[in-house]
C-alpha positions as protocol buffer text, in pm:
chain_id: "A"
residue {
  index: 1
  type: MET
  ca { x: -1097 y: -767 z: 3097 }
}
residue {
  index: 2
  type: ALA
  ca { x: -1243 y: -864 z: 2757 }
}
residue {
  index: 3
  type: LYS
  ca { x: -1002 y: -967 z: 2490 }
}
residue {
  index: 4
  type: LYS
  ca { x: -1032 y: -747 z: 2175 }
}
residue {
  index: 5
  type: THR
  ca { x: -1003 y: -899 z: 1836 }
}
residue {
  index: 6
  type: LEU
  ca { x: -987 y: -766 z: 1487 }
}
residue {
  index: 7
  type: ASP
  ca { x: -1284 y: -813 z: 1250 }
}
residue {
  index: 8
  type: GLU
  ca { x: -1223 y: -995 z: 919 }
}
residue {
  index: 9
  type: GLU
  ca { x: -1210 y: -675 z: 716 }
}
residue {
  index: 10
  type: THR
  ca { x: -945 y: -523 z: 930 }
}
residue {
  index: 11
  type: LYS
  ca { x: -738 y: -839 z: 913 }
}
residue {
  index: 12
  type: ASN
  ca { x: -770 y: -840 z: 532 }
}
residue {
  index: 13
  type: ARG
  ca { x: -684 y: -473 z: 500 }
}
residue {
  index: 14
  type: ILE
  ca { x: -361 y: -523 z: 714 }
}
residue {
  index: 15
  type: ALA
  ca { x: -266 y: -815 z: 513 }
}
residue {
  index: 16
  type: PHE
  ca { x: -317 y: -633 z: 181 }
}
residue {
  index: 17
  type: VAL
  ca { x: -128 y: -321 z: 300 }
}
residue {
  index: 18
  type: THR
  ca { x: 169 y: -538 z: 420 }
}
residue {
  index: 19
  type: PHE
  ca { x: 163 y: -727 z: 89 }
}
residue {
  index: 20
  type: ILE
  ca { x: 151 y: -424 z: -139 }
}
residue {
  index: 21
  type: ILE
  ca { x: 427 y: -236 z: 46 }
}
residue {
  index: 22
  type: GLU
  ca { x: 642 y: -542 z: 0 }
}
residue {
  index: 23
  type: LYS
  ca { x: 556 y: -565 z: -377 }
}
residue {
  index: 24
  type: PHE
  ca { x: 621 y: -181 z: -422 }
}
residue {
  index: 25
  type: ALA
  ca { x: 955 y: -225 z: -245 }
}
residue {
  index: 26
  type: SER
  ca { x: 1049 y: -515 z: -468 }
}
residue {
  index: 27
  type: GLY
  ca { x: 919 y: -360 z: -794 }
}
residue {
  index: 28
  type: TYR
  ca { x: 1104 y: -21 z: -733 }
}
residue {
  index: 29
  type: LYS
  ca { x: 1424 y: -172 z: -587 }
}
residue {
  index: 30
  type: MET
  ca { x: 1378 y: -37 z: -232 }
}
residue {
  index: 31
  type: ASP
  ca { x: 1382 y: -196 z: 107 }
}
residue {
  index: 32
  type: ARG
  ca { x: 1054 y: -215 z: 300 }
}
residue {
  index: 33
  type: PRO
  ca { x: 1124 y: 84 z: 534 }
}
residue {
  index: 34
  type: GLU
  ca { x: 1229 y: 301 z: 237 }
}
residue {
  index: 35
  type: ALA
  ca { x: 912 y: 205 z: 38 }
}
residue {
  index: 36
  type: TYR
  ca { x: 690 y: 290 z: 332 }
}
residue {
  index: 37
  type: ARG
  ca { x: 864 y: 628 z: 381 }
}
residue {
  index: 38
  type: TYR
  ca { x: 826 y: 699 z: 5 }
}
residue {
  index: 39
  type: LEU
  ca { x: 460 y: 593 z: 2 }
}
residue {
  index: 40
  type: LYS
  ca { x: 381 y: 800 z: 322 }
}
residue {
  index: 41
  type: LYS
  ca { x: 563 y: 1105 z: 188 }
}
residue {
  index: 42
  type: TYR
  ca { x: 404 y: 1110 z: -152 }
}
residue {
  index: 43
  type: GLY
  ca { x: 43 y: 1001 z: -62 }
}
residue {
  index: 44
  type: GLY
  ca { x: 59 y: 637 z: -164 }
}
residue {
  index: 45
  type: ILE
  ca { x: -29 y: 511 z: 188 }
}
residue {
  index: 46
  type: ASP
  ca { x: -328 y: 726 z: 209 }
}
residue {
  index: 47
  type: TYR
  ca { x: -439 y: 603 z: -135 }
}
residue {
  index: 48
  type: ILE
  ca { x: -381 y: 249 z: -36 }
}
residue {
  index: 49
  type: PHE
  ca { x: -598 y: 287 z: 278 }
}
residue {
  index: 50
  type: GLU
  ca { x: -873 y: 473 z: 95 }
}
residue {
  index: 51
  type: CYS
  ca { x: -890 y: 242 z: -214 }
}
residue {
  index: 52
  type: TRP
  ca { x: -759 y: -86 z: -65 }
}
residue {
  index: 53
  type: TRP
  ca { x: -1079 y: -274 z: -153 }
}
residue {
  index: 54
  type: ALA
  ca { x: -1056 y: -197 z: -527 }
}
residue {
  index: 55
  type: LEU
  ca { x: -676 y: -238 z: -531 }
}
residue {
  index: 56
  type: HIS
  ca { x: -674 y: -568 z: -359 }
}
residue {
  index: 57
  type: ILE
  ca { x: -898 y: -738 z: -618 }
}
residue {
  index: 58
  type: ASP
  ca { x: -693 y: -589 z: -905 }
}
residue {
  index: 59
  type: ASN
  ca { x: -380 y: -754 z: -1052 }
}
residue {
  index: 60
  type: PRO
  ca { x: -80 y: -646 z: -826 }
}
residue {
  index: 61
  type: TYR
  ca { x: 91 y: -505 z: -1136 }
}
residue {
  index: 62
  type: TRP
  ca { x: -193 y: -268 z: -1203 }
}
residue {
  index: 63
  type: ALA
  ca { x: -236 y: -180 z: -836 }
}
residue {
  index: 64
  type: LEU
  ca { x: 129 y: -88 z: -815 }
}
residue {
  index: 65
  type: ARG
  ca { x: 105 y: 124 z: -1134 }
}
residue {
  index: 66
  type: ASP
  ca { x: -191 y: 316 z: -985 }
}
residue {
  index: 67
  type: ILE
  ca { x: -5 y: 374 z: -650 }
}
residue {
  index: 68
  type: TYR
  ca { x: 296 y: 491 z: -852 }
}
residue {
  index: 69
  type: LYS
  ca { x: 84 y: 731 z: -1046 }
}
residue {
  index: 70
  type: VAL
  ca { x: -54 y: 880 z: -714 }
}
residue {
  index: 71
  type: CYS
  ca { x: 294 y: 918 z: -572 }
}
residue {
  index: 72
  type: ARG
  ca { x: 418 y: 1066 z: -894 }
}
residue {
  index: 73
  type: SER
  ca { x: 142 y: 1329 z: -911 }
}
residue {
  index: 74
  type: ASN
  ca { x: 242 y: 1429 z: -553 }
}
residue {
  index: 75
  type: GLY
  ca { x: 604 y: 1486 z: -649 }
}
residue {
  index: 76
  type: GLY
  ca { x: 742 y: 1127 z: -618 }
}
residue {
  index: 77
  type: TYR
  ca { x: 1032 y: 1056 z: -849 }
}
residue {
  index: 78
  type: VAL
  ca { x: 1075 y: 676 z: -862 }
}
């Protein structure tokens, strides 16, 4: 059976999503699971996956602000 490996873009995407969830949790005083649930519920995760390339080259502060705005527009309250 051939061993499957991830391409570089997928590895980078996973690393960024992991990083930004941690930053979001820290910035909004949540633990990681709580931050993930919040982002999932209010569209932040979808936004991160859809726009990860642009978000990952931006300053993390501005990326978090944009993610927060998406969540807020979808009913988020943090």
